[in-house]
N, C-alpha and C positions, 0 to 999 in steps of 0.2 A: 497595712491596707493600701497605702500609697504605692508600695512596690507592686502589689497585685494589679492596681489600676494601670501602672506603667507597662506591666507585662501584657495586660489585655490590649492596651492601645498599640503596643508594638506588634502583637499578633494580628490585629486588624489591619494595620498599615502594611505589614508584610504580605498578607493575603490580597489586599487591594492592589498593591504594587505589582504582585506577580500576575494576578488575573488580568490586569490591564497591560502587563508587559509581554504577554503572549502575543505573537503575531496572529491577528485574527484571520489572516488568509491561509494559515498553515496549521495552527493549533498546537505547534510544537517548537519549531525553530525560530529563534530570535532573528530580527533583521541584521544583516551583516554588511559592513562596509569593507572595501578592499583597496589596498594600495600596492603598487607594483614597483619592484626594483630588479630589472633584468628578468631572470626566470624565477625570482622569489616573490611570493605574495604574502602580505601581512593582512590578516583578517581581524576585524574588531567588532565586538558587540558590547552593549551595555547590560551588565548583569544586575537585575533589580534587587536580588537578594544581597549581593555584596556592595551594591550601590557604587559600582566602579566599572570602568571599561576593561574588558579582558581581550587580550590579543593572542593570536597564534600565527606563527610564521612557517611557511611551507615552501619547499624548494622543488625544482624541476617542473614548475608550472609555467610553461611557455605560452599557453593560452588557457583561459578559464571561463566558466559561466557561473554567475552569482544569481541565484533565483530561490525565493521562498525559504530562506533560512539555510540553504545548502550551497556550498561552493564546491564545484567540481573542476578538475584541471587535467590537462594532458601535456606531457613533455614532447619535445621535438622527436624523441625516440619512440613515442607512443605509450609511455607508462601513464596509467590513469590513477588518479587519486581524488579524494573528496573529504570534506570536513563539515561538521556541524557543532554548534556550541550547546552542550547539555547543561541546563541550569541545575539539575539535581547533582550531577557529578562536579559541577562548577569547573568544568574544564572543556577544552576542545577535544572532540572525539573524531579521530581521523584515521584514514587508511591511505597510505601513500603509494600503494602498488596493487590495485585491484587487477591490473592486467599489464603485462610487460610485452605484449605483442607489438610489433612495429606498425607504425602508420595508423594508430587508433584515432578516431574522431569521436567526440562525445556529445551527448545531449543531457540536459538537466532540467527536469520539469516535474512539478508536483511532488518533490521529495524523492524522486526516482532518478538515478543516474544510469544511463545506458551508453554503451560504446560499441563500435564496430571497427575491426582492424582492416587494413588494406586488403587482406586475404578474405575478409567477410565474416570472421569469427565474432559472435555477438556476446556481450556480457552485460550484467545488470547488478545494481546495488541499491540498497536503501538502509536508512538508520532505524533500528528498532529500539525505542526508548524503554521498553519493558526489559529487554535483555541488555540494554545499554551497550549495544554493539552494532557495527555495520554488518549487514547480511548481504552476501554477494554470491553470484554464480558467474564464474569467469568464462563459461562457454555454454550458454543455453542453445547456441547453434554454431556448428562448425562448417556449415555449407559455404561454398565460395560465393563471393560477390553479393553478399547480403546488403540490403538497405534497411534502415530502421526507422520506425515511427514510435515516439514516446509521448503518450497522451493519457491524462486522467488516471495515472497509476498503472496503466497497461502498456506493455512494450510488444510491438508486433514487428515482424521482419519478413522479407521475401528475398529469396536467393535469385541469382541471375538465371537459374533454370525455372524459377517460378514457384518453388516450394515455400509455403507460408507457415510461419510459426508464431506462437504467442506465449507470453508469460505475465504473471502478476504475483505480487507478494501477499500471501495470506497471513494477516497478523494473528489469527487464532492458532494456526499451525506453526507460525514463525518460520515459514519456509516459502521459497519461490515455487509456484505451481506453473509448470510449463507443458505445452504441447508443441513439439518441434515440427509437426507436420500435419496441420489441420487441412492442408490441401497440397497435393503434389502435381496439380495441373501445370502445364507449361505456360509461361508468359503471364503469370498472375500479376495484377496491380492491386495494391492494398490501400484501404482507408482505415483510420483509427479515430473514433470519436465517441465520447460519453461512455467509455467502457466497452463499446461494441467494435469488433474488427470485421470488416467486410472486404471481399476480394472478387475480382472478375478475371477470368482467364482470357487468353488471346482469342479463344473460340467463343467467348461470351458467357461461359458457365459462371454463375454467381454462388458464392458461399459466405457463411457468416459464423461468428463465434463470440461468446460472452462467458465470463466466469461467474458462476453462481455460488456465493459464499455459503448458502444454506446446504448445498450439495457438495461443496468443496471440490468442484470439478468444472472443467471447461465444457460448455454446452455448445456444440457446433453442428452445423448442417452444411455439408460440402457442396450441395447442389440444390439450392432453393429455386434456381432457374437454369435450364439448359438451352435456352434460346440463343441463337447466334447473334453476335454483335451487340450484346448488352453493354450499356454504360450504367454506372451506379451512383447513387447518392446515399450518404450516411450521416444522419443528423438526428439529435434528440432521441436516440434509442431506436429510430426507425431506419431500415434500409430499403430503398426503392430502386427500381431499375426500369429501363426502357430499351427494347431491342431495336435493331436497325429496321425491323418491319413495323415498329410502332407499338408492340405489345408491352403493356405496363404491368408490373408486379411489385409486391412489397412484402416485408416480413418484419416481425417484432418478437423479442423475447419477453414473454409474460412472466414476471417473477413469482406470481401466485400459482399459475398453472405449471410453472417450471418447464416450459417448453417453447419452442419457436412456433408462432402462429403465422402462417404464410398464405398469401393469395397470389398465385403465379400468373394469373390472367385477369387482372382488374379490367383492362380494356385492350382489345386487340385491333382497334381501328388503325389503319395505315396513316390516318391524318393526325395522329397524336403527336404534339410537339411541345417544347418548353416545359418539360417536367421539372417541378421544384418541390422542396420540402419546406413548409412554413409551420413552425411550432409542432412538428411531427405529423402534419396533415399534408397529403399529396395534393398538388395542384398542377393542372396541365390544360393546354388548349387543344381543341379538336374542331371539326367542322360544325359541331353542335354548340360550340362556345366554350366557356370556362367550366372546368370540372374539378371536383374535390372528392377526396376519399380519406377516411380516417378509421382508427382502431379504438374500440371500446373494451377496456379491461373488465368492466362490469359484466358485459355479455360475452366477453372473450370472442369477439367477432369483428370483421371489417364491414364497413358500410359506405355507400355513396352519399354525397351531400351531407357529410357530418365531419366535425372536427375530431382529431385524435384526443382521447380523454387523458388528462394528466394522471399519472399513476406513479406511486413510489412504494418501495419496501425498504425499511431501515434494518441494517445489520449492525450489531455491536459485539466486538470482541472484548473480553474483560480479562484483566489480570487481578490477582488477589495478592495480599501481602501488605507491606508497609506503605504509609502515605509518603509521597504523593502517589495517588492511584492513577495508573495510566490505562486508558482504553482506546478503542479505535472505532470511529463512526464511518460507515460507508453504506452505499445504497445501490439498488437497481431502480431505474426510472424509465418512464415513457413520456415523451413530449416535453421534457424539461430542458432549459438552456441555462438556468442559474439555480443556485442552491443556498440555503441558509439553515444552519443548525443552531437552534436555541438550546444551549447545553444544560440549562437548569440551574446554573450557578452564576448567571449574569454574563457569561461569555458566549460569543457568537462566532461560528466558523462559516465562512462563505466560500465553500468549494465542494466538489463532489464527494471527497473523503478527507479524513484527517485524524491525526492523533489528538486525543483529548486527555488532559490531566485534571483530576479532581484532588483537592488538597485537604478535604475533611471527610470523615465517614458520614454516611447518610444515604437516603434514597433520592436519586435524581431522575428526572423524566425528560430526556432530550427530545425535542420535536424538530423534525426536518420539514421545512417548507420548500417546495419546488415551484419554479416560476417559468412562464414564457410570456410573450408580449400580450397574450390574450387572456390568461387565467393563472390561478395558482391552486395548489393542493397541499395537504399535509399528511404526514405519517409519523408515528411516534413509537417509542420503546421505553424501557426502564433500565437503569443501571443501579445495582445495589452495591454500594461501596462498603464492604465489611473489612475493617482494618485489623491486621495482625501486627502488633508492635514489632518493629525491627530493632534488634539489639546489636549495636555496633560499638558501644563503649567498652574498651578492654577492661576497665575497672569494674564493669557490671557483668561482663560475660567473656570468658576466654575459651576459645574453640580453635584447635589447630589440627591440620592434616599433614602427615609426613609418611614417607617422602612425597614431595610434590614438585616436579614430575615423578611418576612411578611407573614401573613395568606392569603394574596391575594390582598390587596389594597396598592399600592405604591404611594407615593407623590413625584413628580418630581419637583425639584426647580432649576430655572435658575437665574443666577446673572446678565446676560446681554441678549441682543437680537440677539446673533449670530446665534441662531437656530430657530428663529421664522419662522413659515410656513414650517418647515422641517418635515421629516418622522420619526416616531418611529417604530422600528421593534423589535419584540421579537422572538427569535428562540431557539430551543433546542440545546443540546450539539451535536446532530447529524447533525445540520445545517438546520433543517426544520423550516421555518418561520410559526409561529402560531398566530401572532397578529400584526396588523398594525394600525397606527393612525397618523393623521396630527397634529403636534404641534400647539397650539393656540398662540395668541398674549400675553396671560397672562404669568406672571413669575412663576405661580404655576399650575401644572397639576396633575390630579389624573388618575392613570392607574389601572383598575380593572382586575386582572388576576385570580380571585377566581374560575372561572370554570375550571382552569387548575389543573392537578395533581401536587402534591408536588414534588419538585426536584430543580435542578440547571438549570437556563436559562440565556440567554444573552440578554441584552437590548441595542439596538444600535440606535443612533440618526444620521441621515444623512441629510445634507443640502448643500447649495452651498458654504458654508465657511469651510466645513470639516466634519469629522465623529468622533464619540466617542462611545466606547462600555464599558459597565460595567456588571459584573456578579451579578445576583440576585438569591436569594434563596426563594422559595415558600414552606412554612411549611404546 
């Protein structure tokens, strides 16, 4: 009886320590301290499970950025690397060569690392705790002279010729979703805020883009205004502009209508000056005095002398399998400038998006509260954590694949019958399932993947007694 009480107490302490050990501003990465010796950096975190400090040493880090549980670095030669400490693998997960292009400069914000070479090649990377792997794209744009903005999980860039591109990591698809040319107008200048990218060309043409997780697509409008001489404001999910002639317009992406709602001529008075965005509401001065204009998602319309209505839509990507259960919380909002996810297990994440880990099966009801200085609003969803026991003890279950690497034919050997009549799944690093088969009663099975391209894949066996995944390499 006493041993059971001790075990229960240990379980409580472990869960309490971990839930409070999560960085509340990230939802995944633990806070990192860095010491430097020449071009070598030593990163340290306190692991609440092991109750000790864990260090990792990385070379060729001539300059680095430490932010929100991620350390990214670049060498003098331009090689880019990054590291995060994963409390589940209880190890530093790093990649020391995302890019070997010369002259790279880096940014590290919101768990996303972006870089651009001296020639303008743009690359991106983020750590996916479901796949336990860094997911990168070393060349989302090869245009010359690109400059990059990395904000709120979205990376945008504009080339010296003015071509605009965007990318974001979709945790449901486990893939970077890019559009390398949302605008090809010359001389574009870009802004990137609250997940919305906006640009204005040298001629004054205004365009906008946002990624909609429910559609798994970039939603863009390359010409919401064609007036000459426009300057733009991008804040709180609203994009507004004023032309050199004084014409004022605005647009917003409505996440429920799933479209851009624009008014290209709110006011055309030549006396309009001092346009500003305050909590998503347009304010300006004219000969008639102070004016305001806002958007209502309830009526899906713009109106004068009204404040923009706070609106949010919550999206949750879920993983299934063994605890801990990792999911992703993200949103589309209107009028918000701060965010707070009450995750349903006593943990709060205060950012626009973040990975969230649940340590026990059950039903959780995360609630997102969005704020601005005038009001707040909420939206909610539900996460059903259905746990499949993961069997990793070799005394309990023995499962081998040979040869690995292979030219295409893999032999699967089972030492017991725990997974008879179970499903075999093979999926790419981006999460796309490309092969399925039902496991036979035999203790030996042959899987022919020779039609697939060479590369890294994951083989997963799922049955009523559990699940197990192994990485395989097809040469």
